[in-house]
PyMOL Python script that loads the backbone (N, CA, C, O; Angstrom):
from pymol import cmd

cmd.read_pdbstr("""\
ATOM      1  N   UNK A   1     136.971 174.786  96.374  1.00  0.00           N
ATOM      2  CA  UNK A   1     137.066 173.497  95.737  1.00  0.00           C
ATOM      3  C   UNK A   1     135.988 173.434  94.661  1.00  0.00           C
ATOM      4  O   UNK A   1     134.802 173.574  94.958  1.00  0.00           O
ATOM      5  N   UNK A   2     136.391 173.226  93.433  1.00  0.00           N
ATOM      6  CA  UNK A   2     135.457 173.082  92.326  1.00  0.00           C
ATOM      7  C   UNK A   2     135.185 171.588  92.142  1.00  0.00           C
ATOM      8  O   UNK A   2     136.111 170.780  92.085  1.00  0.00           O
ATOM      9  N   UNK A   3     133.905 171.237  92.051  1.00  0.00           N
ATOM     10  CA  UNK A   3     133.495 169.841  91.911  1.00  0.00           C
ATOM     11  C   UNK A   3     132.872 169.643  90.545  1.00  0.00           C
ATOM     12  O   UNK A   3     131.992 170.409  90.151  1.00  0.00           O
ATOM     13  N   UNK A   4     133.317 168.620  89.809  1.00  0.00           N
ATOM     14  CA  UNK A   4     132.674 168.246  88.562  1.00  0.00           C
ATOM     15  C   UNK A   4     131.987 166.904  88.768  1.00  0.00           C
ATOM     16  O   UNK A   4     132.472 166.061  89.523  1.00  0.00           O
ATOM     17  N   UNK A   5     130.869 166.710  88.104  1.00  0.00           N
ATOM     18  CA  UNK A   5     130.091 165.491  88.281  1.00  0.00           C
ATOM     19  C   UNK A   5     129.792 164.850  86.941  1.00  0.00           C
ATOM     20  O   UNK A   5     129.422 165.526  85.981  1.00  0.00           O
ATOM     21  N   UNK A   6     129.958 163.514  86.887  1.00  0.00           N
ATOM     22  CA  UNK A   6     129.604 162.706  85.725  1.00  0.00           C
ATOM     23  C   UNK A   6     128.728 161.582  86.246  1.00  0.00           C
ATOM     24  O   UNK A   6     129.239 160.622  86.825  1.00  0.00           O
ATOM     25  N   UNK A   7     127.422 161.680  86.053  1.00  0.00           N
ATOM     26  CA  UNK A   7     126.515 160.686  86.634  1.00  0.00           C
ATOM     27  C   UNK A   7     126.583 160.764  88.142  1.00  0.00           C
ATOM     28  O   UNK A   7     126.401 161.836  88.718  1.00  0.00           O
ATOM     29  N   UNK A   8     126.842 159.643  88.786  1.00  0.00           N
ATOM     30  CA  UNK A   8     126.949 159.609  90.254  1.00  0.00           C
ATOM     31  C   UNK A   8     128.375 159.806  90.743  1.00  0.00           C
ATOM     32  O   UNK A   8     128.615 159.828  91.950  1.00  0.00           O
ATOM     33  N   UNK A   9     129.324 159.950  89.827  1.00  0.00           N
ATOM     34  CA  UNK A   9     130.725 160.111  90.199  1.00  0.00           C
ATOM     35  C   UNK A   9     131.109 161.587  90.160  1.00  0.00           C
ATOM     36  O   UNK A   9     130.718 162.319  89.251  1.00  0.00           O
ATOM     37  N   UNK A  10     131.882 162.012  91.161  1.00  0.00           N
ATOM     38  CA  UNK A  10     132.382 163.376  91.117  1.00  0.00           C
ATOM     39  C   UNK A  10     133.890 163.389  91.293  1.00  0.00           C
ATOM     40  O   UNK A  10     134.478 162.462  91.850  1.00  0.00           O
ATOM     41  N   UNK A  11     134.497 164.453  90.810  1.00  0.00           N
ATOM     42  CA  UNK A  11     135.948 164.661  90.903  1.00  0.00           C
ATOM     43  C   UNK A  11     136.193 166.086  91.366  1.00  0.00           C
ATOM     44  O   UNK A  11     135.423 167.004  91.083  1.00  0.00           O
ATOM     45  N   UNK A  12     137.282 166.234  92.080  1.00  0.00           N
ATOM     46  CA  UNK A  12     137.645 167.553  92.551  1.00  0.00           C
ATOM     47  C   UNK A  12     139.118 167.553  92.919  1.00  0.00           C
ATOM     48  O   UNK A  12     139.766 166.507  92.951  1.00  0.00           O
ATOM     49  N   UNK A  13     139.627 168.719  93.188  1.00  0.00           N
ATOM     50  CA  UNK A  13     140.989 168.842  93.726  1.00  0.00           C
ATOM     51  C   UNK A  13     141.060 170.131  94.526  1.00  0.00           C
ATOM     52  O   UNK A  13     140.320 171.085  94.292  1.00  0.00           O
ATOM     53  N   UNK A  14     141.979 170.118  95.477  1.00  0.00           N
ATOM     54  CA  UNK A  14     142.208 171.322  96.268  1.00  0.00           C
ATOM     55  C   UNK A  14     143.611 171.279  96.824  1.00  0.00           C
ATOM     56  O   UNK A  14     144.230 170.218  96.906  1.00  0.00           O
ATOM     57  N   UNK A  15     144.110 172.446  97.208  1.00  0.00           N
ATOM     58  CA  UNK A  15     145.437 172.557  97.805  1.00  0.00           C
ATOM     59  C   UNK A  15     145.250 172.841  99.282  1.00  0.00           C
ATOM     60  O   UNK A  15     144.534 173.767  99.662  1.00  0.00           O
ATOM     61  N   UNK A  16     145.896 172.040 100.106  1.00  0.00           N
ATOM     62  CA  UNK A  16     145.778 172.171 101.554  1.00  0.00           C
ATOM     63  C   UNK A  16     146.958 172.898 102.160  1.00  0.00           C
ATOM     64  O   UNK A  16     147.635 173.687 101.500  1.00  0.00           O
ATOM     65  N   UNK A  17     147.188 172.617 103.418  1.00  0.00           N
ATOM     66  CA  UNK A  17     148.255 173.250 104.187  1.00  0.00           C
ATOM     67  C   UNK A  17     149.611 172.999 103.523  1.00  0.00           C
ATOM     68  O   UNK A  17     149.888 171.891 103.063  1.00  0.00           O
ATOM     69  N   UNK A  18     150.435 174.014 103.478  1.00  0.00           N
ATOM     70  CA  UNK A  18     151.806 173.946 102.964  1.00  0.00           C
ATOM     71  C   UNK A  18     151.869 173.470 101.510  1.00  0.00           C
ATOM     72  O   UNK A  18     152.853 172.852 101.104  1.00  0.00           O
ATOM     73  N   UNK A  19     150.828 173.753 100.726  1.00  0.00           N
ATOM     74  CA  UNK A  19     150.858 173.414  99.312  1.00  0.00           C
ATOM     75  C   UNK A  19     150.573 171.960  98.980  1.00  0.00           C
ATOM     76  O   UNK A  19     150.758 171.540  97.838  1.00  0.00           O
ATOM     77  N   UNK A  20     150.127 171.188  99.954  1.00  0.00           N
ATOM     78  CA  UNK A  20     149.805 169.783  99.711  1.00  0.00           C
ATOM     79  C   UNK A  20     148.601 169.681  98.785  1.00  0.00           C
ATOM     80  O   UNK A  20     147.556 170.276  99.050  1.00  0.00           O
ATOM     81  N   UNK A  21     148.747 168.922  97.690  1.00  0.00           N
ATOM     82  CA  UNK A  21     147.680 168.786  96.691  1.00  0.00           C
ATOM     83  C   UNK A  21     146.823 167.567  97.011  1.00  0.00           C
ATOM     84  O   UNK A  21     147.335 166.530  97.434  1.00  0.00           O
ATOM     85  N   UNK A  22     145.520 167.702  96.807  1.00  0.00           N
ATOM     86  CA  UNK A  22     144.569 166.625  97.047  1.00  0.00           C
ATOM     87  C   UNK A  22     143.723 166.417  95.792  1.00  0.00           C
ATOM     88  O   UNK A  22     143.154 167.370  95.260  1.00  0.00           O
ATOM     89  N   UNK A  23     143.640 165.171  95.321  1.00  0.00           N
ATOM     90  CA  UNK A  23     142.748 164.817  94.209  1.00  0.00           C
ATOM     91  C   UNK A  23     141.662 163.919  94.779  1.00  0.00           C
ATOM     92  O   UNK A  23     141.953 162.927  95.446  1.00  0.00           O
ATOM     93  N   UNK A  24     140.414 164.269  94.514  1.00  0.00           N
ATOM     94  CA  UNK A  24     139.260 163.580  95.091  1.00  0.00           C
ATOM     95  C   UNK A  24     138.460 162.895  93.990  1.00  0.00           C
ATOM     96  O   UNK A  24     138.159 163.506  92.964  1.00  0.00           O
ATOM     97  N   UNK A  25     138.115 161.624  94.204  1.00  0.00           N
ATOM     98  CA  UNK A  25     137.229 160.888  93.304  1.00  0.00           C
ATOM     99  C   UNK A  25     136.259 160.119  94.182  1.00  0.00           C
ATOM    100  O   UNK A  25     136.676 159.449  95.126  1.00  0.00           O
ATOM    101  N   UNK A  26     134.971 160.209  93.883  1.00  0.00           N
ATOM    102  CA  UNK A  26     134.003 159.489  94.697  1.00  0.00           C
ATOM    103  C   UNK A  26     132.606 159.541  94.131  1.00  0.00           C
ATOM    104  O   UNK A  26     132.386 159.947  92.991  1.00  0.00           O
ATOM    105  N   UNK A  27     131.659 159.115  94.965  1.00  0.00           N
ATOM    106  CA  UNK A  27     130.255 159.139  94.590  1.00  0.00           C
ATOM    107  C   UNK A  27     129.494 160.026  95.557  1.00  0.00           C
ATOM    108  O   UNK A  27     129.843 160.128  96.733  1.00  0.00           O
ATOM    109  N   UNK A  28     128.455 160.663  95.053  1.00  0.00           N
ATOM    110  CA  UNK A  28     127.634 161.536  95.889  1.00  0.00           C
ATOM    111  C   UNK A  28     126.977 160.691  96.973  1.00  0.00           C
ATOM    112  O   UNK A  28     126.430 159.625  96.694  1.00  0.00           O
ATOM    113  N   UNK A  29     127.036 161.174  98.208  1.00  0.00           N
ATOM    114  CA  UNK A  29     126.510 160.454  99.373  1.00  0.00           C
ATOM    115  C   UNK A  29     127.071 159.036  99.449  1.00  0.00           C
ATOM    116  O   UNK A  29     126.341 158.079  99.708  1.00  0.00           O
ATOM    117  N   UNK A  30     128.385 158.915  99.218  1.00  0.00           N
ATOM    118  CA  UNK A  30     129.043 157.615  99.251  1.00  0.00           C
ATOM    119  C   UNK A  30     130.498 157.718  99.648  1.00  0.00           C
ATOM    120  O   UNK A  30     130.888 158.614 100.397  1.00  0.00           O
ATOM    121  N   UNK A  31     131.292 156.806  99.146  1.00  0.00           N
ATOM    122  CA  UNK A  31     132.697 156.758  99.527  1.00  0.00           C
ATOM    123  C   UNK A  31     133.553 157.541  98.537  1.00  0.00           C
ATOM    124  O   UNK A  31     133.205 157.689  97.365  1.00  0.00           O
ATOM    125  N   UNK A  32     134.680 158.035  99.041  1.00  0.00           N
ATOM    126  CA  UNK A  32     135.623 158.771  98.207  1.00  0.00           C
ATOM    127  C   UNK A  32     137.040 158.288  98.494  1.00  0.00           C
ATOM    128  O   UNK A  32     137.335 157.739  99.556  1.00  0.00           O
ATOM    129  N   UNK A  33     137.899 158.510  97.516  1.00  0.00           N
ATOM    130  CA  UNK A  33     139.328 158.297  97.670  1.00  0.00           C
ATOM    131  C   UNK A  33     140.004 159.631  97.416  1.00  0.00           C
ATOM    132  O   UNK A  33     139.722 160.302  96.423  1.00  0.00           O
ATOM    133  N   UNK A  34     140.895 160.009  98.315  1.00  0.00           N
ATOM    134  CA  UNK A  34     141.651 161.243  98.171  1.00  0.00           C
ATOM    135  C   UNK A  34     143.126 160.866  98.047  1.00  0.00           C
ATOM    136  O   UNK A  34     143.675 160.191  98.918  1.00  0.00           O
ATOM    137  N   UNK A  35     143.758 161.304  96.968  1.00  0.00           N
ATOM    138  CA  UNK A  35     145.190 161.092  96.802  1.00  0.00           C
ATOM    139  C   UNK A  35     145.877 162.396  97.155  1.00  0.00           C
ATOM    140  O   UNK A  35     145.663 163.421  96.508  1.00  0.00           O
ATOM    141  N   UNK A  36     146.700 162.346  98.181  1.00  0.00           N
ATOM    142  CA  UNK A  36     147.349 163.531  98.758  1.00  0.00           C
ATOM    143  C   UNK A  36     148.822 163.506  98.387  1.00  0.00           C
ATOM    144  O   UNK A  36     149.503 162.514  98.647  1.00  0.00           O
ATOM    145  N   UNK A  37     149.335 164.591  97.776  1.00  0.00           N
ATOM    146  CA  UNK A  37     150.739 164.669  97.362  1.00  0.00           C
ATOM    147  C   UNK A  37     151.392 165.898  97.978  1.00  0.00           C
ATOM    148  O   UNK A  37     150.925 167.022  97.793  1.00  0.00           O
ATOM    149  N   UNK A  38     152.477 165.673  98.711  1.00  0.00           N
ATOM    150  CA  UNK A  38     153.202 166.799  99.308  1.00  0.00           C
ATOM    151  C   UNK A  38     154.135 167.424  98.271  1.00  0.00           C
ATOM    152  O   UNK A  38     154.371 166.843  97.211  1.00  0.00           O
ATOM    153  N   UNK A  39     154.655 168.590  98.575  1.00  0.00           N
ATOM    154  CA  UNK A  39     155.599 169.252  97.679  1.00  0.00           C
ATOM    155  C   UNK A  39     156.861 168.424  97.491  1.00  0.00           C
ATOM    156  O   UNK A  39     157.538 168.540  96.470  1.00  0.00           O
ATOM    157  N   UNK A  40     157.180 167.585  98.480  1.00  0.00           N
ATOM    158  CA  UNK A  40     158.367 166.727  98.410  1.00  0.00           C
ATOM    159  C   UNK A  40     158.113 165.468  97.594  1.00  0.00           C
ATOM    160  O   UNK A  40     159.042 164.698  97.351  1.00  0.00           O
ATOM    161  N   UNK A  41     156.857 165.240  97.162  1.00  0.00           N
ATOM    162  CA  UNK A  41     156.535 164.093  96.339  1.00  0.00           C
ATOM    163  C   UNK A  41     156.029 162.874  97.095  1.00  0.00           C
ATOM    164  O   UNK A  41     155.857 161.812  96.496  1.00  0.00           O
ATOM    165  N   UNK A  42     155.786 162.999  98.395  1.00  0.00           N
ATOM    166  CA  UNK A  42     155.245 161.887  99.174  1.00  0.00           C
ATOM    167  C   UNK A  42     153.740 161.780  98.913  1.00  0.00           C
ATOM    168  O   UNK A  42     153.019 162.775  98.985  1.00  0.00           O
ATOM    169  N   UNK A  43     153.270 160.555  98.608  1.00  0.00           N
ATOM    170  CA  UNK A  43     151.867 160.337  98.239  1.00  0.00           C
ATOM    171  C   UNK A  43     151.179 159.466  99.285  1.00  0.00           C
ATOM    172  O   UNK A  43     151.697 158.423  99.682  1.00  0.00           O
ATOM    173  N   UNK A  44     150.004 159.913  99.724  1.00  0.00           N
ATOM    174  CA  UNK A  44     149.161 159.169 100.656  1.00  0.00           C
ATOM    175  C   UNK A  44     147.795 158.976 100.028  1.00  0.00           C
ATOM    176  O   UNK A  44     147.258 159.898  99.412  1.00  0.00           O
ATOM    177  N   UNK A  45     147.224 157.785 100.176  1.00  0.00           N
ATOM    178  CA  UNK A  45     145.863 157.525  99.727  1.00  0.00           C
ATOM    179  C   UNK A  45     144.973 157.502 100.963  1.00  0.00           C
ATOM    180  O   UNK A  45     145.236 156.773 101.920  1.00  0.00           O
ATOM    181  N   UNK A  46     143.910 158.314 100.931  1.00  0.00           N
ATOM    182  CA  UNK A  46     143.014 158.462 102.068  1.00  0.00           C
ATOM    183  C   UNK A  46     141.613 157.992 101.676  1.00  0.00           C
ATOM    184  O   UNK A  46     141.190 158.179 100.535  1.00  0.00           O
ATOM    185  N   UNK A  47     140.897 157.386 102.618  1.00  0.00           N
ATOM    186  CA  UNK A  47     139.521 156.943 102.398  1.00  0.00           C
ATOM    187  C   UNK A  47     138.583 157.779 103.257  1.00  0.00           C
ATOM    188  O   UNK A  47     138.913 158.141 104.386  1.00  0.00           O
ATOM    189  N   UNK A  48     137.412 158.081 102.709  1.00  0.00           N
ATOM    190  CA  UNK A  48     136.444 158.900 103.432  1.00  0.00           C
ATOM    191  C   UNK A  48     135.044 158.630 102.886  1.00  0.00           C
ATOM    192  O   UNK A  48     134.871 157.955 101.870  1.00  0.00           O
ATOM    193  N   UNK A  49     134.069 159.165 103.574  1.00  0.00           N
ATOM    194  CA  UNK A  49     132.706 159.203 103.066  1.00  0.00           C
ATOM    195  C   UNK A  49     132.346 160.673 102.881  1.00  0.00           C
ATOM    196  O   UNK A  49     132.909 161.551 103.535  1.00  0.00           O
ATOM    197  N   UNK A  50     131.408 160.924 101.986  1.00  0.00           N
ATOM    198  CA  UNK A  50     130.996 162.300 101.737  1.00  0.00           C
ATOM    199  C   UNK A  50     129.470 162.351 101.714  1.00  0.00           C
ATOM    200  O   UNK A  50     128.802 161.489 101.142  1.00  0.00           O
ATOM    201  N   UNK A  51     128.952 163.382 102.350  1.00  0.00           N
ATOM    202  CA  UNK A  51     127.499 163.578 102.409  1.00  0.00           C
ATOM    203  C   UNK A  51     127.208 165.049 102.177  1.00  0.00           C
ATOM    204  O   UNK A  51     127.830 165.921 102.783  1.00  0.00           O
ATOM    205  N   UNK A  52     126.258 165.315 101.298  1.00  0.00           N
ATOM    206  CA  UNK A  52     125.814 166.701 101.099  1.00  0.00           C
ATOM    207  C   UNK A  52     124.764 166.991 102.152  1.00  0.00           C
ATOM    208  O   UNK A  52     123.825 166.218 102.342  1.00  0.00           O
ATOM    209  N   UNK A  53     124.931 168.111 102.833  1.00  0.00           N
ATOM    210  CA  UNK A  53     124.011 168.528 103.891  1.00  0.00           C
ATOM    211  C   UNK A  53     123.630 169.976 103.620  1.00  0.00           C
ATOM    212  O   UNK A  53     124.290 170.901 104.093  1.00  0.00           O
ATOM    213  N   UNK A  54     122.549 170.168 102.848  1.00  0.00           N
ATOM    214  CA  UNK A  54     122.156 171.529 102.479  1.00  0.00           C
ATOM    215  C   UNK A  54     123.210 172.165 101.600  1.00  0.00           C
ATOM    216  O   UNK A  54     123.525 171.637 100.534  1.00  0.00           O
ATOM    217  N   UNK A  55     123.765 173.296 102.026  1.00  0.00           N
ATOM    218  CA  UNK A  55     124.800 173.967 101.255  1.00  0.00           C
ATOM    219  C   UNK A  55     126.205 173.594 101.725  1.00  0.00           C
ATOM    220  O   UNK A  55     127.169 174.310 101.455  1.00  0.00           O
ATOM    221  N   UNK A  56     126.311 172.472 102.427  1.00  0.00           N
ATOM    222  CA  UNK A  56     127.609 171.989 102.908  1.00  0.00           C
ATOM    223  C   UNK A  56     127.911 170.611 102.334  1.00  0.00           C
ATOM    224  O   UNK A  56     127.008 169.824 102.049  1.00  0.00           O
ATOM    225  N   UNK A  57     129.191 170.340 102.173  1.00  0.00           N
ATOM    226  CA  UNK A  57     129.662 169.027 101.769  1.00  0.00           C
ATOM    227  C   UNK A  57     130.566 168.534 102.898  1.00  0.00           C
ATOM    228  O   UNK A  57     131.626 169.109 103.146  1.00  0.00           O
ATOM    229  N   UNK A  58     130.146 167.475 103.574  1.00  0.00           N
ATOM    230  CA  UNK A  58     130.897 166.939 104.718  1.00  0.00           C
ATOM    231  C   UNK A  58     131.724 165.737 104.281  1.00  0.00           C
ATOM    232  O   UNK A  58     131.178 164.753 103.782  1.00  0.00           O
ATOM    233  N   UNK A  59     133.048 165.815 104.468  1.00  0.00           N
ATOM    234  CA  UNK A  59     133.948 164.696 104.200  1.00  0.00           C
ATOM    235  C   UNK A  59     134.416 164.139 105.534  1.00  0.00           C
ATOM    236  O   UNK A  59     135.068 164.842 106.306  1.00  0.00           O
ATOM    237  N   UNK A  60     134.089 162.879 105.812  1.00  0.00           N
ATOM    238  CA  UNK A  60     134.530 162.228 107.043  1.00  0.00           C
ATOM    239  C   UNK A  60     135.615 161.220 106.679  1.00  0.00           C
ATOM    240  O   UNK A  60     135.329 160.129 106.186  1.00  0.00           O
ATOM    241  N   UNK A  61     136.872 161.607 106.932  1.00  0.00           N
ATOM    242  CA  UNK A  61     137.991 160.709 106.659  1.00  0.00           C
ATOM    243  C   UNK A  61     138.040 159.618 107.707  1.00  0.00           C
ATOM    244  O   UNK A  61     137.687 159.844 108.864  1.00  0.00           O
ATOM    245  N   UNK A  62     138.480 158.425 107.304  1.00  0.00           N
ATOM    246  CA  UNK A  62     138.549 157.303 108.236  1.00  0.00           C
ATOM    247  C   UNK A  62     139.930 156.663 108.280  1.00  0.00           C
ATOM    248  O   UNK A  62     140.374 156.235 109.346  1.00  0.00           O
ATOM    249  N   UNK A  63     140.613 156.591 107.148  1.00  0.00           N
ATOM    250  CA  UNK A  63     141.896 155.891 107.130  1.00  0.00           C
ATOM    251  C   UNK A  63     142.787 156.380 106.000  1.00  0.00           C
ATOM    252  O   UNK A  63     142.333 157.033 105.061  1.00  0.00           O
ATOM    253  N   UNK A  64     144.077 156.045 106.116  1.00  0.00           N
ATOM    254  CA  UNK A  64     145.055 156.302 105.065  1.00  0.00           C
ATOM    255  C   UNK A  64     145.831 155.011 104.836  1.00  0.00           C
ATOM    256  O   UNK A  64     145.620 154.016 105.530  1.00  0.00           O
ATOM    257  N   UNK A  65     146.726 155.036 103.857  1.00  0.00           N
ATOM    258  CA  UNK A  65     147.585 153.879 103.649  1.00  0.00           C
ATOM    259  C   UNK A  65     148.821 153.928 104.554  1.00  0.00           C
ATOM    260  O   UNK A  65     149.698 153.071 104.448  1.00  0.00           O
ATOM    261  N   UNK A  66     148.894 154.920 105.435  1.00  0.00           N
ATOM    262  CA  UNK A  66     149.940 154.989 106.445  1.00  0.00           C
ATOM    263  C   UNK A  66     151.257 155.583 105.991  1.00  0.00           C
ATOM    264  O   UNK A  66     152.259 155.452 106.694  1.00  0.00           O
ATOM    265  N   UNK A  67     151.288 156.227 104.846  1.00  0.00           N
ATOM    266  CA  UNK A  67     152.529 156.825 104.366  1.00  0.00           C
ATOM    267  C   UNK A  67     152.598 158.307 104.727  1.00  0.00           C
ATOM    268  O   UNK A  67     151.620 158.892 105.191  1.00  0.00           O
ATOM    269  N   UNK A  68     153.761 158.896 104.510  1.00  0.00           N
ATOM    270  CA  UNK A  68     153.980 160.347 104.667  1.00  0.00           C
ATOM    271  C   UNK A  68     153.691 160.843 106.088  1.00  0.00           C
ATOM    272  O   UNK A  68     153.159 161.939 106.261  1.00  0.00           O
ATOM    273  N   UNK A  69     154.028 160.065 107.080  1.00  0.00           N
ATOM    274  CA  UNK A  69     153.861 160.434 108.491  1.00  0.00           C
ATOM    275  C   UNK A  69     152.407 160.622 108.905  1.00  0.00           C
ATOM    276  O   UNK A  69     152.131 161.309 109.888  1.00  0.00           O
ATOM    277  N   UNK A  70     151.474 160.023 108.171  1.00  0.00           N
ATOM    278  CA  UNK A  70     150.069 160.037 108.580  1.00  0.00           C
ATOM    279  C   UNK A  70     149.712 158.652 109.123  1.00  0.00           C
ATOM    280  O   UNK A  70     150.127 157.639 108.560  1.00  0.00           O
ATOM    281  N   UNK A  71     148.949 158.606 110.210  1.00  0.00           N
ATOM    282  CA  UNK A  71     148.563 157.301 110.761  1.00  0.00           C
ATOM    283  C   UNK A  71     147.551 156.593 109.860  1.00  0.00           C
ATOM    284  O   UNK A  71     146.849 157.237 109.080  1.00  0.00           O
ATOM    285  N   UNK A  72     147.483 155.270 109.972  1.00  0.00           N
ATOM    286  CA  UNK A  72     146.485 154.515 109.200  1.00  0.00           C
ATOM    287  C   UNK A  72     145.075 154.863 109.657  1.00  0.00           C
ATOM    288  O   UNK A  72     144.173 154.988 108.829  1.00  0.00           O
ATOM    289  N   UNK A  73     144.874 155.019 110.952  1.00  0.00           N
ATOM    290  CA  UNK A  73     143.580 155.462 111.472  1.00  0.00           C
ATOM    291  C   UNK A  73     143.577 156.988 111.415  1.00  0.00           C
ATOM    292  O   UNK A  73     144.435 157.637 112.013  1.00  0.00           O
ATOM    293  N   UNK A  74     142.615 157.555 110.698  1.00  0.00           N
ATOM    294  CA  UNK A  74     142.638 159.001 110.440  1.00  0.00           C
ATOM    295  C   UNK A  74     141.232 159.583 110.526  1.00  0.00           C
ATOM    296  O   UNK A  74     140.668 159.980 109.507  1.00  0.00           O
ATOM    297  N   UNK A  75     140.652 159.641 111.738  1.00  0.00           N
ATOM    298  CA  UNK A  75     139.301 160.196 111.889  1.00  0.00           C
ATOM    299  C   UNK A  75     139.327 161.731 111.857  1.00  0.00           C
ATOM    300  O   UNK A  75     139.640 162.376 112.858  1.00  0.00           O
ATOM    301  N   UNK A  76     139.000 162.295 110.711  1.00  0.00           N
ATOM    302  CA  UNK A  76     139.027 163.750 110.559  1.00  0.00           C
ATOM    303  C   UNK A  76     137.845 164.185 109.704  1.00  0.00           C
ATOM    304  O   UNK A  76     137.540 163.559 108.689  1.00  0.00           O
ATOM    305  N   UNK A  77     137.185 165.255 110.116  1.00  0.00           N
ATOM    306  CA  UNK A  77     136.058 165.810 109.372  1.00  0.00           C
ATOM    307  C   UNK A  77     136.490 167.090 108.687  1.00  0.00           C
ATOM    308  O   UNK A  77     137.103 167.961 109.304  1.00  0.00           O
ATOM    309  N   UNK A  78     136.168 167.201 107.407  1.00  0.00           N
ATOM    310  CA  UNK A  78     136.391 168.441 106.661  1.00  0.00           C
ATOM    311  C   UNK A  78     135.041 168.854 106.105  1.00  0.00           C
ATOM    312  O   UNK A  78     134.349 168.036 105.499  1.00  0.00           O
ATOM    313  N   UNK A  79     134.652 170.113 106.300  1.00  0.00           N
ATOM    314  CA  UNK A  79     133.363 170.618 105.843  1.00  0.00           C
ATOM    315  C   UNK A  79     133.607 171.733 104.827  1.00  0.00           C
ATOM    316  O   UNK A  79     134.343 172.684 105.091  1.00  0.00           O
ATOM    317  N   UNK A  80     132.977 171.596 103.666  1.00  0.00           N
ATOM    318  CA  UNK A  80     133.056 172.606 102.619  1.00  0.00           C
ATOM    319  C   UNK A  80     131.719 173.328 102.563  1.00  0.00           C
ATOM    320  O   UNK A  80     130.661 172.700 102.606  1.00  0.00           O
ATOM    321  N   UNK A  81     131.774 174.639 102.467  1.00  0.00           N
ATOM    322  CA  UNK A  81     130.579 175.490 102.441  1.00  0.00           C
ATOM    323  C   UNK A  81     130.414 176.093 101.055  1.00  0.00           C
ATOM    324  O   UNK A  81     131.368 176.646 100.507  1.00  0.00           O
ATOM    325  N   UNK A  82     129.213 175.998 100.475  1.00  0.00           N
ATOM    326  CA  UNK A  82     128.939 176.609  99.185  1.00  0.00           C
ATOM    327  C   UNK A  82     129.015 178.127  99.321  1.00  0.00           C
ATOM    328  O   UNK A  82     128.429 178.706 100.236  1.00  0.00           O
ATOM    329  N   UNK A  83     129.725 178.753  98.424  1.00  0.00           N
ATOM    330  CA  UNK A  83     129.809 180.206  98.401  1.00  0.00           C
ATOM    331  C   UNK A  83     128.653 180.721  97.557  1.00  0.00           C
ATOM    332  O   UNK A  83     128.542 180.348  96.389  1.00  0.00           O
ATOM    333  N   UNK A  84     127.781 181.574  98.116  1.00  0.00           N
ATOM    334  CA  UNK A  84     126.635 182.093  97.348  1.00  0.00           C
ATOM    335  C   UNK A  84     127.100 182.703  96.025  1.00  0.00           C
ATOM    336  O   UNK A  84     128.063 183.467  95.977  1.00  0.00           O
ATOM    337  N   UNK A  85     126.392 182.346  94.961  1.00  0.00           N
ATOM    338  CA  UNK A  85     126.720 182.874  93.641  1.00  0.00           C
ATOM    339  C   UNK A  85     127.782 182.106  92.900  1.00  0.00           C
ATOM    340  O   UNK A  85     128.112 182.454  91.767  1.00  0.00           O
ATOM    341  N   UNK A  86     128.347 181.034  93.527  1.00  0.00           N
ATOM    342  CA  UNK A  86     129.422 180.298  92.875  1.00  0.00           C
ATOM    343  C   UNK A  86     128.920 179.095  92.085  1.00  0.00           C
ATOM    344  O   UNK A  86     129.661 178.548  91.268  1.00  0.00           O
ATOM    345  N   UNK A  87     127.684 178.675  92.309  1.00  0.00           N
ATOM    346  CA  UNK A  87     127.143 177.521  91.600  1.00  0.00           C
ATOM    347  C   UNK A  87     126.824 177.911  90.170  1.00  0.00           C
ATOM    348  O   UNK A  87     126.365 179.024  89.915  1.00  0.00           O
ATOM    349  N   UNK A  88     127.068 176.985  89.220  1.00  0.00           N
ATOM    350  CA  UNK A  88     126.790 177.312  87.808  1.00  0.00           C
ATOM    351  C   UNK A  88     125.299 177.449  87.548  1.00  0.00           C
ATOM    352  O   UNK A  88     124.892 177.720  86.418  1.00  0.00           O
TER     353      UNK A  88
END
""", "prot")
cmd.dss("prot")
cmd.show_as("cartoon", "prot")
cmd.util.cbc("prot")
cmd.orient("prot")
């Protein structure tokens, strides 16, 4: 996942399971919104918090808008690890 930052706001995107695309917009050590789009075109908006912990970025999801067969309550943790040599 490549992250770009403008001031305190960051943006990113990644492809998840089965080609599901995720667009991330948020603030460092704050809240984020993830827009998730399936290959079939179903869109879900997810809310989470993000915290940098050393060389890790922890995303703690809390809820969705309840579309695309995802529950509104969505407690899920995703952890991203910095790959050595990948930082600009």
